[in-house]
N, C-alpha and C positions, 0 to 999 in steps of 0.2 A: 460556102457554108459547110461546116463539118457536122455530121450527125452520128449519134451512137444508137445502136439498136440492141435492146435487151429483150430477148426472146428465146424460149427453150424449145420451140417447135420449129424444126428445120424448114418445113414446108411454109409455114407462116412467115418466117424470116425471109425466105427467098421471094415469096409473093410481095411482101412489103418492099423489098429491095428493088424488085422489078417495077413496081408502081412508082417509086421515087425516081428511078432512072427515067421513067417516061414523063412524070409531072414536074420534076425539079432536076434537070440535067446538070445544073451547076452544083448540086449537093454531093458532097463526098462522105461515104460511110466509113468511118475510121475504124470501127470494130463491130462485131456482133457477139454478144455475150449471152450465156445461158443460165446463170445462177445468181442469187444474192451475193454469195461469197465472191465469185469472180468479178461481179460488177463493183462491189466495194473496193476490192484490191485495184481494179483498173482505174477507178475514179480517184483513188488516193495517189496514184503513181503516174497520172497523165493529165495534160491540161484539159479542162472541161470543154466539151464540144459546144456548138452553138445551139443544138437541139437534141433532145433525147426522145426515142420511141421506146416505150417500156410496157411489156406485158405485165398483168398483175400477178398471175400464177406462174411461178418459176419451179424449177426442179427441186429447190431446196426451201421453198416457202414463198410468202407474199412479198412482192417486190417493194411494197411500201416500207418494209424493214430497211431498205438501203438508206432511207432518209434519216434513220436513227444513228447511222454510222458516218455518213458523209454529208457535207453541206453542199447541196446541189443548187447552183444559181441559174443554170440554164433552163429555158422553158421545156416542159415535158408534155408529150402527147401519149397518153395511155392507150393501150390496145388490149382487149380482153374478150372473152366469150361470155362474160358475166356483167350484169348491169348493176348489181347490188353494191359495188365498190365506188360508184361515181362520187358520192359525197366525201368518202375518205380521200379519193384522188384529188379533189379540189381543195383539200385542206393544205396540200403542198402546191408548189408552183406549176400546176398543170394548166394547159390552155385548151385542151380538148380530150375527149374520152371516146374512142372509136370501138365499136362492137365488131367482133369477128363474125363471118369472114370480112376482112378489110376490103373495100372497093376503091377504085380509083377516085371516084367522086368524094368519097370520105376524106382521103388524104388531100385532095385539092382544096376542099373546104377548110381543113385544118390549117393548111399552109397559108391560105388566104386570110384566115383569122389571125394567124401570127403576124403577117405583114400589116394587117389593119391595126392590131394592138400596138405594134411598135412604131408605125408611122415613119420608121427610118430603116436603114439596112439592118438585117437580122443580127449581124455580128455585133453592131452597136448595142443591140438589146442585152446581149450577154454582158457587156462591159457596164451597162447601166445598172443591171441587177447586182453585179458584183460590187459596184460602188455602194449600193444600198446595203448589201450584206456587210460590207466593211464597216459602214456606219452602225449597223446593228450590232456588230461584234467589236465595237470600238474599245470596250474595256477588256483587259486581260488579267486583272487581278481581283476578280470578284466584284467589279464595279460596273456591271452592266446597268445602264440607266433607262434604256428604251429597247424593247424587243419589237421587231417588225413582223407582224402576223399576217400570213397570206390566207385570205378567205375568198374563194372564188377568184374574181378578177380585181379584188381590192387588196390594198396593203394597209393594215391598221396598226398604228403605234400603240404599244402597250407599255406604259411607264411602270417601272419597278415598284413605286409606291402604291400602284393600283392592285398588285398581286396579293391575294390573301393566302392562296396555296396553290400548289402544282400537284397534279394527280396523274398516275400512269395506270393504264388498263388496256389489255389487248395490244400491247406494243405501241400505243400511242400516248402522247403526253398532252395534257390540257391545263392551262392556267385558268384560275377562277378569280374574278375581282370581287370587291366587297359588295357588289350588287348581285353576285351570283352569275354574272355573265361569263360564258366560257370562250376561251381563246386557244385554238389548236396550235401547238408549238412543234417546230421541226427540229427537235433535238431530244435527247434523253435526259432523265433526272441526273445522271452522273455529270453530263455537260452543264446542267443548270447549277449544280453544286459549285462549279468552278466560276460561274458567271454571276451568282448572287452573293452578296456580302454575308459572311458567316454571322456577323453581329446581328443581322436582322432576319435571317432565314435558317431554319433547322431541318435537316433530313430526318424526319420522324421515323420512317421505316421504308420498306422497298417501294411503297406506293405513294408516299406523301413527302413534299417539302413544304413547310408551313412558315408563315410570316409571324414574327413576334407579336405584332400589334393585333393579329387576328385571333390570338389565343383568348378564349373567354373563360373557360373553366377546365379544371383538372380533377379527375376522379380517380382514387385508388382502385385499381381493377384486380381481377383474380390473379394469383401467382405473383404479387408485388409489382405488377405492371401498372401503367397509368393509361387512362382513357381521356382524350382530349375533346373538348367541345370548342368550335370556333365561332366567330361572330357571324359566319355564313355557312349554310348547310353544305355538308360533304357527301359524296357518293357512298361512302362507308365509314364505319367507326375508325377513328385514328387511335392506334394502340402503340404505346412506347414499351419496348421490351424491358424486362427487369435489369438486363445488363446495361441498358442505355439510360436508365432513370438518373443516375448521378450526373451524366453528361448533360441531359436535358435540363436538370435543375440548375446546374452551374450556368448554362446558357441563359436561363431566365434570370438568375441572380446577377448576371453581369450588367444588367440595366435595372432590374427590380430587386433590391437587396432583400426585401421581406418576402418570405414565401406565403 
């Protein structure tokens, strides 16, 4: 089994490597990386390992940002000195969350959990997740029909028709359905723009992508901008800039001729 360590503290990385050598002698550490930028570059140019150990706080920011740039299909074990990021960590494909200082028993428990979850060789786990990811990304021309949403130890299919809007805040993207249920998405709004059909979804601004059938009311706002109300409550007001008003109206007219 091949593992990648993402950790910017040399002592912590060496400690983890020593524990892994003791508890999993068959495990090969393919690289130890120290930053978000370095990790994104490595993951883009190398085959994905079977397992990642990832510190939350890195030299250039929160490691959860890595998931905004790279599709990670391997299971992840987070290591950190802080416990407030546990919920965010389990929105991605995390199987455990270890608090520093890492102890041998912690790593043994996490690896046992990995074996129990897969019930097969761990290398097969990566292939199975990659198969699911391939199904999730089956459309390449703005025709994504189903998104696989990872929530703790579950994978929830979110159908495109369920999405009322997508919203980004604090470098995380969330899809909302028409009941107001939230689904964490492991991708950026820029990625979603290429995966959702333009005929049905519109990039309203830097925070929102909205579904056509979710638009309830349009109000002329200050400075010739537009304020949108949707059929479901939104975390903040949706504003269309003056420059984008013609584009937005044309998008609506393409299906609704009358304004």
